ZAMI-222672 format. One record per residue (C-alpha): residue number from 1; residue in three letters; z, y, x. Coordinates in nm, 2 decimals. Layout:
<atom><seq>NUM</seq><type>ALA</type><pz>Z</pz><py>Y</py><px>X</px></atom>
...
This chain:
<atom><seq>1</seq><type>UNK</type><pz>-4.56</pz><py>-12.19</py><px>10.25</px></atom>
<atom><seq>2</seq><type>UNK</type><pz>-4.60</pz><py>-12.55</py><px>10.35</px></atom>
<atom><seq>3</seq><type>UNK</type><pz>-4.82</pz><py>-12.81</py><px>10.18</px></atom>
<atom><seq>4</seq><type>UNK</type><pz>-4.84</pz><py>-13.16</py><px>10.33</px></atom>
<atom><seq>5</seq><type>UNK</type><pz>-5.03</pz><py>-13.47</py><px>10.23</px></atom>
<atom><seq>6</seq><type>UNK</type><pz>-4.95</pz><py>-13.83</py><px>10.34</px></atom>
<atom><seq>7</seq><type>UNK</type><pz>-5.17</pz><py>-14.14</py><px>10.32</px></atom>
<atom><seq>8</seq><type>UNK</type><pz>-5.02</pz><py>-14.45</py><px>10.15</px></atom>
<atom><seq>9</seq><type>UNK</type><pz>-4.99</pz><py>-14.79</py><px>10.33</px></atom>
<atom><seq>10</seq><type>UNK</type><pz>-5.32</pz><py>-14.98</py><px>10.32</px></atom>
<atom><seq>11</seq><type>UNK</type><pz>-5.21</pz><py>-15.23</py><px>10.06</px></atom>
<atom><seq>12</seq><type>UNK</type><pz>-5.12</pz><py>-14.94</py><px>9.82</px></atom>
<atom><seq>13</seq><type>UNK</type><pz>-5.44</pz><py>-14.74</py><px>9.89</px></atom>
<atom><seq>14</seq><type>UNK</type><pz>-5.63</pz><py>-14.90</py><px>9.59</px></atom>
<atom><seq>15</seq><type>UNK</type><pz>-5.36</pz><py>-14.75</py><px>9.36</px></atom>
<atom><seq>16</seq><type>UNK</type><pz>-5.24</pz><py>-14.43</py><px>9.54</px></atom>
<atom><seq>17</seq><type>UNK</type><pz>-5.45</pz><py>-14.14</py><px>9.66</px></atom>
<atom><seq>18</seq><type>UNK</type><pz>-5.17</pz><py>-13.97</py><px>9.85</px></atom>
<atom><seq>19</seq><type>UNK</type><pz>-4.82</pz><py>-13.84</py><px>9.86</px></atom>
<atom><seq>20</seq><type>UNK</type><pz>-4.77</pz><py>-13.46</py><px>9.87</px></atom>
<atom><seq>21</seq><type>UNK</type><pz>-4.50</pz><py>-13.21</py><px>9.94</px></atom>
<atom><seq>22</seq><type>UNK</type><pz>-4.51</pz><py>-12.84</py><px>9.87</px></atom>
<atom><seq>23</seq><type>UNK</type><pz>-4.23</pz><py>-12.60</py><px>9.97</px></atom>
<atom><seq>24</seq><type>UNK</type><pz>-4.13</pz><py>-12.26</py><px>10.09</px></atom>
<atom><seq>25</seq><type>UNK</type><pz>-3.86</pz><py>-12.17</py><px>10.34</px></atom>
<atom><seq>26</seq><type>UNK</type><pz>-3.71</pz><py>-11.92</py><px>10.11</px></atom>
<atom><seq>27</seq><type>UNK</type><pz>-3.77</pz><py>-11.74</py><px>9.78</px></atom>
<atom><seq>28</seq><type>UNK</type><pz>-4.12</pz><py>-11.60</py><px>9.71</px></atom>
<atom><seq>29</seq><type>UNK</type><pz>-4.16</pz><py>-11.23</py><px>9.74</px></atom>
<atom><seq>30</seq><type>UNK</type><pz>-4.34</pz><py>-11.22</py><px>9.41</px></atom>
<atom><seq>31</seq><type>UNK</type><pz>-4.42</pz><py>-11.47</py><px>9.13</px></atom>
<atom><seq>32</seq><type>UNK</type><pz>-4.74</pz><py>-11.68</py><px>9.18</px></atom>
<atom><seq>33</seq><type>UNK</type><pz>-4.99</pz><py>-11.80</py><px>8.93</px></atom>
<atom><seq>34</seq><type>UNK</type><pz>-5.18</pz><py>-12.11</py><px>9.05</px></atom>
<atom><seq>35</seq><type>UNK</type><pz>-5.48</pz><py>-12.25</py><px>8.87</px></atom>
<atom><seq>36</seq><type>UNK</type><pz>-5.56</pz><py>-12.62</py><px>8.88</px></atom>
<atom><seq>37</seq><type>UNK</type><pz>-5.88</pz><py>-12.77</py><px>8.75</px></atom>
<atom><seq>38</seq><type>UNK</type><pz>-5.89</pz><py>-13.13</py><px>8.63</px></atom>
<atom><seq>39</seq><type>UNK</type><pz>-5.90</pz><py>-13.36</py><px>8.94</px></atom>
<atom><seq>40</seq><type>UNK</type><pz>-5.93</pz><py>-13.71</py><px>8.79</px></atom>
<atom><seq>41</seq><type>UNK</type><pz>-5.59</pz><py>-13.83</py><px>8.92</px></atom>
<atom><seq>42</seq><type>UNK</type><pz>-5.26</pz><py>-13.89</py><px>8.75</px></atom>
<atom><seq>43</seq><type>UNK</type><pz>-4.93</pz><py>-13.81</py><px>8.92</px></atom>
<atom><seq>44</seq><type>UNK</type><pz>-4.55</pz><py>-13.83</py><px>8.93</px></atom>
<atom><seq>45</seq><type>UNK</type><pz>-4.39</pz><py>-13.50</py><px>9.03</px></atom>
<atom><seq>46</seq><type>UNK</type><pz>-4.03</pz><py>-13.43</py><px>9.14</px></atom>
<atom><seq>47</seq><type>UNK</type><pz>-3.89</pz><py>-13.08</py><px>9.17</px></atom>
<atom><seq>48</seq><type>UNK</type><pz>-3.61</pz><py>-13.03</py><px>9.42</px></atom>
<atom><seq>49</seq><type>UNK</type><pz>-3.59</pz><py>-12.65</py><px>9.41</px></atom>
<atom><seq>50</seq><type>UNK</type><pz>-3.63</pz><py>-12.38</py><px>9.15</px></atom>
<atom><seq>51</seq><type>UNK</type><pz>-3.79</pz><py>-12.47</py><px>8.81</px></atom>
<atom><seq>52</seq><type>UNK</type><pz>-4.14</pz><py>-12.35</py><px>8.73</px></atom>
<atom><seq>53</seq><type>UNK</type><pz>-4.36</pz><py>-12.31</py><px>8.42</px></atom>
<atom><seq>54</seq><type>UNK</type><pz>-4.69</pz><py>-12.48</py><px>8.32</px></atom>
<atom><seq>55</seq><type>UNK</type><pz>-4.94</pz><py>-12.32</py><px>8.10</px></atom>
<atom><seq>56</seq><type>UNK</type><pz>-5.22</pz><py>-12.52</py><px>7.92</px></atom>
<atom><seq>57</seq><type>UNK</type><pz>-5.44</pz><py>-12.31</py><px>7.70</px></atom>
<atom><seq>58</seq><type>UNK</type><pz>-5.20</pz><py>-12.08</py><px>7.51</px></atom>
<atom><seq>59</seq><type>UNK</type><pz>-4.89</pz><py>-12.30</py><px>7.55</px></atom>
<atom><seq>60</seq><type>UNK</type><pz>-4.64</pz><py>-12.24</py><px>7.83</px></atom>
<atom><seq>61</seq><type>UNK</type><pz>-4.35</pz><py>-12.48</py><px>7.90</px></atom>
<atom><seq>62</seq><type>UNK</type><pz>-4.09</pz><py>-12.54</py><px>8.17</px></atom>
<atom><seq>63</seq><type>UNK</type><pz>-4.19</pz><py>-12.84</py><px>8.38</px></atom>
<atom><seq>64</seq><type>UNK</type><pz>-3.93</pz><py>-13.12</py><px>8.36</px></atom>
<atom><seq>65</seq><type>UNK</type><pz>-3.75</pz><py>-13.18</py><px>8.69</px></atom>
<atom><seq>66</seq><type>UNK</type><pz>-3.92</pz><py>-13.52</py><px>8.73</px></atom>
<atom><seq>67</seq><type>UNK</type><pz>-4.23</pz><py>-13.60</py><px>8.52</px></atom>
<atom><seq>68</seq><type>UNK</type><pz>-4.54</pz><py>-13.81</py><px>8.48</px></atom>
<atom><seq>69</seq><type>UNK</type><pz>-4.88</pz><py>-13.67</py><px>8.40</px></atom>
<atom><seq>70</seq><type>UNK</type><pz>-5.19</pz><py>-13.86</py><px>8.29</px></atom>
<atom><seq>71</seq><type>UNK</type><pz>-5.55</pz><py>-13.74</py><px>8.31</px></atom>
<atom><seq>72</seq><type>UNK</type><pz>-5.60</pz><py>-13.37</py><px>8.26</px></atom>
<atom><seq>73</seq><type>UNK</type><pz>-5.91</pz><py>-13.28</py><px>8.06</px></atom>
<atom><seq>74</seq><type>UNK</type><pz>-5.88</pz><py>-12.90</py><px>8.10</px></atom>
<atom><seq>75</seq><type>UNK</type><pz>-5.76</pz><py>-12.65</py><px>8.36</px></atom>
<atom><seq>76</seq><type>UNK</type><pz>-5.39</pz><py>-12.56</py><px>8.37</px></atom>
<atom><seq>77</seq><type>UNK</type><pz>-5.18</pz><py>-12.30</py><px>8.54</px></atom>
<atom><seq>78</seq><type>UNK</type><pz>-4.85</pz><py>-12.32</py><px>8.74</px></atom>
<atom><seq>79</seq><type>UNK</type><pz>-4.63</pz><py>-12.01</py><px>8.72</px></atom>
<atom><seq>80</seq><type>UNK</type><pz>-4.39</pz><py>-12.03</py><px>9.02</px></atom>
<atom><seq>81</seq><type>UNK</type><pz>-4.12</pz><py>-11.80</py><px>9.13</px></atom>
<atom><seq>82</seq><type>UNK</type><pz>-3.81</pz><py>-11.82</py><px>9.35</px></atom>
<atom><seq>83</seq><type>UNK</type><pz>-3.81</pz><py>-12.10</py><px>9.60</px></atom>
<atom><seq>84</seq><type>UNK</type><pz>-4.08</pz><py>-12.37</py><px>9.58</px></atom>
<atom><seq>85</seq><type>UNK</type><pz>-3.99</pz><py>-12.74</py><px>9.64</px></atom>
<atom><seq>86</seq><type>UNK</type><pz>-4.18</pz><py>-13.02</py><px>9.48</px></atom>
<atom><seq>87</seq><type>UNK</type><pz>-4.30</pz><py>-13.36</py><px>9.59</px></atom>
<atom><seq>88</seq><type>UNK</type><pz>-4.48</pz><py>-13.64</py><px>9.43</px></atom>
<atom><seq>89</seq><type>UNK</type><pz>-4.74</pz><py>-13.92</py><px>9.41</px></atom>
<atom><seq>90</seq><type>UNK</type><pz>-5.10</pz><py>-13.87</py><px>9.33</px></atom>
<atom><seq>91</seq><type>UNK</type><pz>-5.24</pz><py>-14.20</py><px>9.18</px></atom>
<atom><seq>92</seq><type>UNK</type><pz>-5.59</pz><py>-14.33</py><px>9.18</px></atom>
<atom><seq>93</seq><type>UNK</type><pz>-5.72</pz><py>-14.33</py><px>8.82</px></atom>
<atom><seq>94</seq><type>UNK</type><pz>-5.59</pz><py>-14.68</py><px>8.71</px></atom>
<atom><seq>95</seq><type>UNK</type><pz>-5.30</pz><py>-14.69</py><px>8.96</px></atom>
<atom><seq>96</seq><type>UNK</type><pz>-5.02</pz><py>-14.59</py><px>8.73</px></atom>
<atom><seq>97</seq><type>UNK</type><pz>-5.12</pz><py>-14.85</py><px>8.47</px></atom>
<atom><seq>98</seq><type>UNK</type><pz>-5.17</pz><py>-15.12</py><px>8.73</px></atom>
<atom><seq>99</seq><type>UNK</type><pz>-4.84</pz><py>-15.07</py><px>8.91</px></atom>
<atom><seq>100</seq><type>UNK</type><pz>-4.62</pz><py>-14.98</py><px>8.61</px></atom>
<atom><seq>101</seq><type>UNK</type><pz>-4.80</pz><py>-15.14</py><px>8.31</px></atom>
<atom><seq>102</seq><type>UNK</type><pz>-4.84</pz><py>-14.81</py><px>8.13</px></atom>
<atom><seq>103</seq><type>UNK</type><pz>-5.09</pz><py>-14.75</py><px>7.85</px></atom>
<atom><seq>104</seq><type>UNK</type><pz>-5.25</pz><py>-14.44</py><px>8.00</px></atom>
<atom><seq>105</seq><type>UNK</type><pz>-5.43</pz><py>-14.33</py><px>7.69</px></atom>
<atom><seq>106</seq><type>UNK</type><pz>-5.08</pz><py>-14.22</py><px>7.57</px></atom>
<atom><seq>107</seq><type>UNK</type><pz>-5.04</pz><py>-13.98</py><px>7.86</px></atom>
<atom><seq>108</seq><type>UNK</type><pz>-5.37</pz><py>-13.79</py><px>7.86</px></atom>
<atom><seq>109</seq><type>UNK</type><pz>-5.30</pz><py>-13.42</py><px>7.89</px></atom>
<atom><seq>110</seq><type>UNK</type><pz>-4.93</pz><py>-13.49</py><px>7.88</px></atom>
<atom><seq>111</seq><type>UNK</type><pz>-4.63</pz><py>-13.41</py><px>8.11</px></atom>
<atom><seq>112</seq><type>UNK</type><pz>-4.34</pz><py>-13.64</py><px>8.01</px></atom>
<atom><seq>113</seq><type>UNK</type><pz>-4.00</pz><py>-13.67</py><px>8.16</px></atom>
<atom><seq>114</seq><type>UNK</type><pz>-4.01</pz><py>-13.96</py><px>8.40</px></atom>
<atom><seq>115</seq><type>UNK</type><pz>-3.68</pz><py>-14.11</py><px>8.28</px></atom>
<atom><seq>116</seq><type>UNK</type><pz>-3.82</pz><py>-14.12</py><px>7.92</px></atom>
<atom><seq>117</seq><type>UNK</type><pz>-4.11</pz><py>-14.34</py><px>8.05</px></atom>
<atom><seq>118</seq><type>UNK</type><pz>-3.95</pz><py>-14.55</py><px>8.33</px></atom>
<atom><seq>119</seq><type>UNK</type><pz>-3.59</pz><py>-14.54</py><px>8.23</px></atom>
<atom><seq>120</seq><type>UNK</type><pz>-3.28</pz><py>-14.41</py><px>8.42</px></atom>
<atom><seq>121</seq><type>UNK</type><pz>-3.37</pz><py>-14.61</py><px>8.73</px></atom>
<atom><seq>122</seq><type>UNK</type><pz>-3.57</pz><py>-14.31</py><px>8.86</px></atom>
<atom><seq>123</seq><type>UNK</type><pz>-3.26</pz><py>-14.09</py><px>8.86</px></atom>
<atom><seq>124</seq><type>UNK</type><pz>-3.14</pz><py>-14.23</py><px>9.19</px></atom>
<atom><seq>125</seq><type>UNK</type><pz>-3.48</pz><py>-14.17</py><px>9.35</px></atom>
<atom><seq>126</seq><type>UNK</type><pz>-3.47</pz><py>-13.81</py><px>9.22</px></atom>
<atom><seq>127</seq><type>UNK</type><pz>-3.13</pz><py>-13.76</py><px>9.38</px></atom>
<atom><seq>128</seq><type>UNK</type><pz>-3.25</pz><py>-13.91</py><px>9.71</px></atom>
<atom><seq>129</seq><type>UNK</type><pz>-3.55</pz><py>-13.68</py><px>9.72</px></atom>
<atom><seq>130</seq><type>UNK</type><pz>-3.33</pz><py>-13.37</py><px>9.65</px></atom>
<atom><seq>131</seq><type>UNK</type><pz>-3.10</pz><py>-13.46</py><px>9.94</px></atom>
<atom><seq>132</seq><type>UNK</type><pz>-3.38</pz><py>-13.55</py><px>10.19</px></atom>
<atom><seq>133</seq><type>UNK</type><pz>-3.43</pz><py>-13.26</py><px>10.44</px></atom>
<atom><seq>134</seq><type>UNK</type><pz>-3.80</pz><py>-13.34</py><px>10.55</px></atom>
<atom><seq>135</seq><type>UNK</type><pz>-4.13</pz><py>-13.38</py><px>10.38</px></atom>
<atom><seq>136</seq><type>UNK</type><pz>-4.21</pz><py>-13.69</py><px>10.57</px></atom>
<atom><seq>137</seq><type>UNK</type><pz>-3.88</pz><py>-13.84</py><px>10.47</px></atom>
<atom><seq>138</seq><type>UNK</type><pz>-3.95</pz><py>-13.77</py><px>10.10</px></atom>
<atom><seq>139</seq><type>UNK</type><pz>-4.29</pz><py>-13.93</py><px>10.14</px></atom>
<atom><seq>140</seq><type>UNK</type><pz>-4.12</pz><py>-14.24</py><px>10.28</px></atom>
<atom><seq>141</seq><type>UNK</type><pz>-3.88</pz><py>-14.25</py><px>9.99</px></atom>
<atom><seq>142</seq><type>UNK</type><pz>-4.17</pz><py>-14.24</py><px>9.75</px></atom>
<atom><seq>143</seq><type>UNK</type><pz>-4.35</pz><py>-14.52</py><px>9.93</px></atom>
<atom><seq>144</seq><type>UNK</type><pz>-4.03</pz><py>-14.73</py><px>9.92</px></atom>
<atom><seq>145</seq><type>UNK</type><pz>-4.02</pz><py>-14.68</py><px>9.55</px></atom>
<atom><seq>146</seq><type>UNK</type><pz>-4.38</pz><py>-14.80</py><px>9.51</px></atom>
<atom><seq>147</seq><type>UNK</type><pz>-4.32</pz><py>-15.09</py><px>9.74</px></atom>
<atom><seq>148</seq><type>UNK</type><pz>-4.05</pz><py>-15.23</py><px>9.52</px></atom>
<atom><seq>149</seq><type>UNK</type><pz>-4.28</pz><py>-15.19</py><px>9.21</px></atom>
<atom><seq>150</seq><type>UNK</type><pz>-4.57</pz><py>-15.35</py><px>9.40</px></atom>
<atom><seq>151</seq><type>UNK</type><pz>-4.36</pz><py>-15.65</py><px>9.49</px></atom>
<atom><seq>152</seq><type>UNK</type><pz>-4.23</pz><py>-15.68</py><px>9.14</px></atom>
<atom><seq>153</seq><type>UNK</type><pz>-4.57</pz><py>-15.68</py><px>8.98</px></atom>
<atom><seq>154</seq><type>UNK</type><pz>-4.78</pz><py>-15.84</py><px>9.25</px></atom>
<atom><seq>155</seq><type>UNK</type><pz>-5.13</pz><py>-15.74</py><px>9.35</px></atom>
<atom><seq>156</seq><type>UNK</type><pz>-5.28</pz><py>-15.67</py><px>9.00</px></atom>
<atom><seq>157</seq><type>UNK</type><pz>-5.60</pz><py>-15.50</py><px>9.12</px></atom>
<atom><seq>158</seq><type>UNK</type><pz>-5.87</pz><py>-15.59</py><px>8.86</px></atom>
<atom><seq>159</seq><type>UNK</type><pz>-6.22</pz><py>-15.49</py><px>8.75</px></atom>
<atom><seq>160</seq><type>UNK</type><pz>-6.10</pz><py>-15.17</py><px>8.59</px></atom>
<atom><seq>161</seq><type>UNK</type><pz>-5.93</pz><py>-15.06</py><px>8.91</px></atom>
<atom><seq>162</seq><type>UNK</type><pz>-6.25</pz><py>-15.14</py><px>9.09</px></atom>
<atom><seq>163</seq><type>UNK</type><pz>-6.47</pz><py>-14.95</py><px>8.85</px></atom>
<atom><seq>164</seq><type>UNK</type><pz>-6.24</pz><py>-14.64</py><px>8.83</px></atom>
<atom><seq>165</seq><type>UNK</type><pz>-6.22</pz><py>-14.62</py><px>9.21</px></atom>
<atom><seq>166</seq><type>UNK</type><pz>-6.59</pz><py>-14.66</py><px>9.24</px></atom>
<atom><seq>167</seq><type>UNK</type><pz>-6.63</pz><py>-14.35</py><px>9.01</px></atom>
<atom><seq>168</seq><type>UNK</type><pz>-6.39</pz><py>-14.16</py><px>9.24</px></atom>
<atom><seq>169</seq><type>UNK</type><pz>-6.57</pz><py>-14.27</py><px>9.56</px></atom>
<atom><seq>170</seq><type>UNK</type><pz>-6.91</pz><py>-14.18</py><px>9.41</px></atom>
<atom><seq>171</seq><type>UNK</type><pz>-6.78</pz><py>-13.84</py><px>9.29</px></atom>
<atom><seq>172</seq><type>UNK</type><pz>-6.87</pz><py>-13.92</py><px>8.93</px></atom>
<atom><seq>173</seq><type>UNK</type><pz>-7.24</pz><py>-13.96</py><px>9.01</px></atom>
<atom><seq>174</seq><type>UNK</type><pz>-7.31</pz><py>-14.29</py><px>8.84</px></atom>
<atom><seq>175</seq><type>UNK</type><pz>-7.36</pz><py>-14.42</py><px>8.48</px></atom>
<atom><seq>176</seq><type>UNK</type><pz>-7.17</pz><py>-14.67</py><px>8.27</px></atom>
<atom><seq>177</seq><type>UNK</type><pz>-7.47</pz><py>-14.90</py><px>8.29</px></atom>
<atom><seq>178</seq><type>UNK</type><pz>-7.45</pz><py>-14.89</py><px>8.67</px></atom>
<atom><seq>179</seq><type>UNK</type><pz>-7.09</pz><py>-14.99</py><px>8.65</px></atom>
<atom><seq>180</seq><type>UNK</type><pz>-7.16</pz><py>-15.27</py><px>8.41</px></atom>
<atom><seq>181</seq><type>UNK</type><pz>-7.42</pz><py>-15.41</py><px>8.65</px></atom>
<atom><seq>182</seq><type>UNK</type><pz>-7.14</pz><py>-15.42</py><px>8.92</px></atom>
<atom><seq>183</seq><type>UNK</type><pz>-6.89</pz><py>-15.59</py><px>8.69</px></atom>
<atom><seq>184</seq><type>UNK</type><pz>-7.08</pz><py>-15.84</py><px>8.48</px></atom>
<atom><seq>185</seq><type>UNK</type><pz>-6.87</pz><py>-15.77</py><px>8.17</px></atom>
<atom><seq>186</seq><type>UNK</type><pz>-6.96</pz><py>-15.66</py><px>7.82</px></atom>
<atom><seq>187</seq><type>UNK</type><pz>-6.96</pz><py>-15.29</py><px>7.75</px></atom>
<atom><seq>188</seq><type>UNK</type><pz>-6.71</pz><py>-15.29</py><px>7.46</px></atom>
<atom><seq>189</seq><type>UNK</type><pz>-6.45</pz><py>-15.49</py><px>7.65</px></atom>
<atom><seq>190</seq><type>UNK</type><pz>-6.49</pz><py>-15.27</py><px>7.96</px></atom>
<atom><seq>191</seq><type>UNK</type><pz>-6.46</pz><py>-14.94</py><px>7.77</px></atom>
<atom><seq>192</seq><type>UNK</type><pz>-6.15</pz><py>-15.06</py><px>7.59</px></atom>
<atom><seq>193</seq><type>UNK</type><pz>-5.98</pz><py>-15.17</py><px>7.91</px></atom>
<atom><seq>194</seq><type>UNK</type><pz>-6.08</pz><py>-14.85</py><px>8.09</px></atom>
<atom><seq>195</seq><type>UNK</type><pz>-5.93</pz><py>-14.63</py><px>7.81</px></atom>
<atom><seq>196</seq><type>UNK</type><pz>-5.61</pz><py>-14.83</py><px>7.83</px></atom>
<atom><seq>197</seq><type>UNK</type><pz>-5.58</pz><py>-14.81</py><px>8.21</px></atom>
<atom><seq>198</seq><type>UNK</type><pz>-5.72</pz><py>-14.47</py><px>8.29</px></atom>
<atom><seq>199</seq><type>UNK</type><pz>-5.67</pz><py>-14.27</py><px>7.97</px></atom>
<atom><seq>200</seq><type>UNK</type><pz>-6.02</pz><py>-14.16</py><px>7.89</px></atom>
<atom><seq>201</seq><type>UNK</type><pz>-6.36</pz><py>-14.34</py><px>7.85</px></atom>
<atom><seq>202</seq><type>UNK</type><pz>-6.56</pz><py>-14.42</py><px>8.17</px></atom>
<atom><seq>203</seq><type>UNK</type><pz>-6.83</pz><py>-14.18</py><px>8.08</px></atom>
<atom><seq>204</seq><type>UNK</type><pz>-6.58</pz><py>-13.89</py><px>8.02</px></atom>
<atom><seq>205</seq><type>UNK</type><pz>-6.39</pz><py>-13.98</py><px>8.34</px></atom>
<atom><seq>206</seq><type>UNK</type><pz>-6.71</pz><py>-13.95</py><px>8.54</px></atom>
<atom><seq>207</seq><type>UNK</type><pz>-6.76</pz><py>-13.60</py><px>8.40</px></atom>
<atom><seq>208</seq><type>UNK</type><pz>-6.40</pz><py>-13.51</py><px>8.50</px></atom>
<atom><seq>209</seq><type>UNK</type><pz>-6.45</pz><py>-13.65</py><px>8.84</px></atom>
<atom><seq>210</seq><type>UNK</type><pz>-6.77</pz><py>-13.46</py><px>8.90</px></atom>
<atom><seq>211</seq><type>UNK</type><pz>-6.61</pz><py>-13.13</py><px>8.81</px></atom>
<atom><seq>212</seq><type>UNK</type><pz>-6.30</pz><py>-13.21</py><px>9.01</px></atom>
<atom><seq>213</seq><type>UNK</type><pz>-6.52</pz><py>-13.29</py><px>9.31</px></atom>
<atom><seq>214</seq><type>UNK</type><pz>-6.72</pz><py>-12.96</py><px>9.27</px></atom>
<atom><seq>215</seq><type>UNK</type><pz>-6.40</pz><py>-12.76</py><px>9.26</px></atom>
<atom><seq>216</seq><type>UNK</type><pz>-6.27</pz><py>-12.94</py><px>9.57</px></atom>
<atom><seq>217</seq><type>UNK</type><pz>-6.60</pz><py>-12.86</py><px>9.75</px></atom>
<atom><seq>218</seq><type>UNK</type><pz>-6.58</pz><py>-12.50</py><px>9.65</px></atom>
<atom><seq>219</seq><type>UNK</type><pz>-6.23</pz><py>-12.47</py><px>9.79</px></atom>
<atom><seq>220</seq><type>UNK</type><pz>-6.34</pz><py>-12.65</py><px>10.11</px></atom>
<atom><seq>221</seq><type>UNK</type><pz>-6.62</pz><py>-12.41</py><px>10.16</px></atom>
<atom><seq>222</seq><type>UNK</type><pz>-6.40</pz><py>-12.12</py><px>10.07</px></atom>
<atom><seq>223</seq><type>UNK</type><pz>-6.61</pz><py>-12.04</py><px>9.77</px></atom>
<atom><seq>224</seq><type>UNK</type><pz>-6.91</pz><py>-11.94</py><px>9.98</px></atom>
<atom><seq>225</seq><type>UNK</type><pz>-7.21</pz><py>-12.13</py><px>9.84</px></atom>
<atom><seq>226</seq><type>UNK</type><pz>-7.55</pz><py>-12.03</py><px>9.99</px></atom>
<atom><seq>227</seq><type>UNK</type><pz>-7.78</pz><py>-12.26</py><px>9.81</px></atom>
<atom><seq>228</seq><type>UNK</type><pz>-7.66</pz><py>-12.32</py><px>9.45</px></atom>
<atom><seq>229</seq><type>UNK</type><pz>-7.96</pz><py>-12.54</py><px>9.35</px></atom>
<atom><seq>230</seq><type>UNK</type><pz>-7.89</pz><py>-12.78</py><px>9.63</px></atom>
<atom><seq>231</seq><type>UNK</type><pz>-7.52</pz><py>-12.78</py><px>9.56</px></atom>
<atom><seq>232</seq><type>UNK</type><pz>-7.57</pz><py>-12.85</py><px>9.19</px></atom>
<atom><seq>233</seq><type>UNK</type><pz>-7.82</pz><py>-13.13</py><px>9.27</px></atom>
<atom><seq>234</seq><type>UNK</type><pz>-7.59</pz><py>-13.30</py><px>9.52</px></atom>
<atom><seq>235</seq><type>UNK</type><pz>-7.30</pz><py>-13.29</py><px>9.26</px></atom>
<atom><seq>236</seq><type>UNK</type><pz>-7.51</pz><py>-13.49</py><px>9.02</px></atom>
<atom><seq>237</seq><type>UNK</type><pz>-7.62</pz><py>-13.23</py><px>8.77</px></atom>
<atom><seq>238</seq><type>UNK</type><pz>-7.98</pz><py>-13.24</py><px>8.65</px></atom>
<atom><seq>239</seq><type>UNK</type><pz>-8.02</pz><py>-12.87</py><px>8.60</px></atom>
<atom><seq>240</seq><type>UNK</type><pz>-7.83</pz><py>-12.54</py><px>8.62</px></atom>
<atom><seq>241</seq><type>UNK</type><pz>-7.76</pz><py>-12.51</py><px>8.25</px></atom>
<atom><seq>242</seq><type>UNK</type><pz>-7.61</pz><py>-12.87</py><px>8.25</px></atom>
<atom><seq>243</seq><type>UNK</type><pz>-7.38</pz><py>-12.77</py><px>8.54</px></atom>
<atom><seq>244</seq><type>UNK</type><pz>-7.27</pz><py>-12.44</py><px>8.38</px></atom>
<atom><seq>245</seq><type>UNK</type><pz>-7.19</pz><py>-12.61</py><px>8.05</px></atom>
<atom><seq>246</seq><type>UNK</type><pz>-6.99</pz><py>-12.89</py><px>8.21</px></atom>
<atom><seq>247</seq><type>UNK</type><pz>-6.81</pz><py>-12.67</py><px>8.45</px></atom>
<atom><seq>248</seq><type>UNK</type><pz>-6.71</pz><py>-12.42</py><px>8.18</px></atom>
<atom><seq>249</seq><type>UNK</type><pz>-6.59</pz><py>-12.69</py><px>7.95</px></atom>
<atom><seq>250</seq><type>UNK</type><pz>-6.34</pz><py>-12.82</py><px>8.20</px></atom>
<atom><seq>251</seq><type>UNK</type><pz>-6.23</pz><py>-12.51</py><px>8.38</px></atom>
<atom><seq>252</seq><type>UNK</type><pz>-6.26</pz><py>-12.25</py><px>8.11</px></atom>
<atom><seq>253</seq><type>UNK</type><pz>-6.47</pz><py>-12.03</py><px>8.33</px></atom>
<atom><seq>254</seq><type>UNK</type><pz>-6.84</pz><py>-12.00</py><px>8.42</px></atom>
<atom><seq>255</seq><type>UNK</type><pz>-6.90</pz><py>-12.09</py><px>8.79</px></atom>
<atom><seq>256</seq><type>UNK</type><pz>-6.98</pz><py>-11.73</py><px>8.90</px></atom>
<atom><seq>257</seq><type>UNK</type><pz>-6.65</pz><py>-11.60</py><px>8.75</px></atom>
<atom><seq>258</seq><type>UNK</type><pz>-6.46</pz><py>-11.90</py><px>8.89</px></atom>
<atom><seq>259</seq><type>UNK</type><pz>-6.59</pz><py>-11.84</py><px>9.24</px></atom>
<atom><seq>260</seq><type>UNK</type><pz>-6.50</pz><py>-11.47</py><px>9.21</px></atom>
<atom><seq>261</seq><type>UNK</type><pz>-6.15</pz><py>-11.47</py><px>9.08</px></atom>
<atom><seq>262</seq><type>UNK</type><pz>-5.99</pz><py>-11.82</py><px>9.08</px></atom>
<atom><seq>263</seq><type>UNK</type><pz>-5.64</pz><py>-11.85</py><px>9.22</px></atom>
<atom><seq>264</seq><type>UNK</type><pz>-5.62</pz><py>-12.21</py><px>9.33</px></atom>
<atom><seq>265</seq><type>UNK</type><pz>-5.35</pz><py>-12.32</py><px>9.57</px></atom>
<atom><seq>266</seq><type>UNK</type><pz>-5.61</pz><py>-12.32</py><px>9.85</px></atom>
<atom><seq>267</seq><type>UNK</type><pz>-5.60</pz><py>-11.95</py><px>9.85</px></atom>
<atom><seq>268</seq><type>UNK</type><pz>-5.24</pz><py>-11.94</py><px>9.97</px></atom>
<atom><seq>269</seq><type>UNK</type><pz>-5.26</pz><py>-12.21</py><px>10.24</px></atom>
């Protein structure tokens, strides 16, 4: 199993977190169930091999061959079998809206066929990705696609991009008032623009980002936490009950159960 990440060009970095490519050399020996907690990032995903299913809550659907997804507010599962082959773009929180002019509040917790959102122009990109033999080549095709869009719209980085990226960089550990102090803008206007460009309110997004960061840290440390109190404090939670409540809401599991039996992609890499 191969999983690669590629950094975007510096001028795209305010809008794009990374490009990714996930593949296997042949069919899986047995089906896999992959859990994915909310991360705080939106994405475009292209499948160039066998289809797979996505389960959110009690609902299971087949993922479109090429789709766009906005902010996830709950954990979801991928049910994969056969041969894996998918590639895509992980966007910074306001990046999709800035580069493509999309109202992201319409895409929260959604996976929509990309052609329905951007038109048939993406069909050629999908065909190119399917024919490309290397992960680095696919990442280059994705960047070329974004380059054209960037040149078409110009550098539209604004206060909302700055605020959303600051929440990412601070791992969700800051308040809306602290953001307003940085931006010199009225609260109502800021919250309206943030909802439009990110898909959720700034306060709610900070909560998503905190939990996403916690899950990433758990995976990095291979789920071996020796001092939970210190871990919780550094993640921005004021006490254990606050942490448990927030974590359970977004992942569907209490932290102890999550550490014991989660099946994130990191387990297989």
